[in-house]
C-alpha positions in Angstrom: -0.2 0.2 0.0 1.9 3.4 -1.2 2.1 5.9 1.3 0.3 8.5 0.1 -2.6 8.9 -2.1 -2.3 8.9 -5.9 -1.8 12.4 -7.5 -3.6 12.8 -10.7 -3.4 16.0 -12.8 -6.3 17.4 -14.8 -6.2 19.3 -17.6 -8.1 20.1 -20.4 -9.9 22.9 -22.5 -10.8 25.3 -20.2 -14.3 24.9 -22.2 -14.9 22.2 -20.1 -15.0 23.6 -16.5 -17.5 22.0 -15.3 -16.4 18.2 -16.8 -13.3 19.6 -15.1 -14.9 20.6 -11.6 -16.7 16.6 -11.6 -13.7 15.0 -12.4 -12.3 16.4 -9.8 -14.7 16.3 -7.3 -15.2 12.6 -8.6 -11.1 11.8 -8.2 -11.1 13.2 -4.2 -14.3 11.8 -3.2 -11.6 8.2 -4.7 -9.6 9.2 -2.4 -7.3 11.0 -4.9 -5.0 13.6 -4.8 -5.9 16.3 -6.8 -4.0 18.9 -9.0 -6.0 20.7 -11.5 -6.3 24.4 -13.3 -6.7 27.2 -11.2 -7.8 30.1 -13.3 -10.1 29.9 -16.0 -9.2 32.2 -18.4 -12.3 31.6 -21.2 -15.4 34.3 -20.8 -17.9 31.2 -20.7 -16.3 31.3 -17.4 -18.0 33.7 -14.8 -15.3 33.8 -12.4 -12.6 35.5 -14.1 -13.2 38.7 -13.0 -11.0 40.7 -15.2 -8.6 40.3 -18.4 -5.6 37.9 -18.2 -2.6 38.8 -19.8 -0.4 37.0 -21.9 2.4 36.8 -19.6 -0.3 36.1 -17.0 -1.4 33.1 -19.3 2.5 32.1 -20.1 3.2 31.6 -16.2 0.2 29.8 -15.9 1.0 27.2 -18.5 4.5 27.2 -16.5 3.0 26.6 -13.8 0.5 23.4 -15.3 3.6 21.7 -16.0 5.5 22.3 -13.3 1.7 20.3 -11.4 2.1 17.6 -14.5 5.6 17.4 -12.9 4.2 16.5 -9.8 1.8 13.9 -10.0 1.4 10.2 -10.3 -1.0 9.8 -13.4 -2.3 12.9 -15.9 -6.3 12.3 -17.1 -7.2 14.6 -19.6 -11.2 15.9 -20.0 -11.9 15.3 -23.6 -15.9 15.7 -23.6 -16.3 14.5 -27.5 -13.1 13.4 -27.4 -11.4 17.4 -28.5 -8.1 17.9 -27.6 -6.2 21.2 -28.9 -3.3 22.8 -28.9 -2.7 23.1 -25.4 -3.5 20.6 -24.5 -1.2 18.4 -27.4 1.7 20.5 -25.8 0.6 19.1 -21.9 0.5 15.4 -23.5 3.0 15.2 -25.1 5.2 16.3 -22.4 3.7 14.3 -19.7 4.5 11.4 -22.3 8.0 12.6 -22.2 8.0 12.1 -18.4 6.8 9.7 -18.2 3.8 9.9 -16.8 0.7 7.7 -17.2 -2.2 8.9 -19.5 -5.5 8.3 -19.4 -9.3 10.5 -21.1 -12.2 11.0 -20.2 -13.6 10.5 -23.8 -12.3 8.7 -26.5 -9.6 10.8 -28.8 
């Protein structure tokens, strides 16, 4: 038995904020430590009070790669099989670092 719970990093387009929150909730109830995006930059996210600068976006993307580093595995939230450019880079990074990757929907 491991000394700590599994750590999973959630990746996904911010257009799927509701689906990522549901995955986070389900994993947390299953006893998993979840690391996930903390800021959602799309206009559809009603919690975003201000615009995010390009520098902030770059910093958030870099921070997310560090979250992948912390994780035991990556879960890509991809309703309908959607994988955008940013997720493709994150998947490539996770693969390069040897992280197992799973998807919520077939790719």
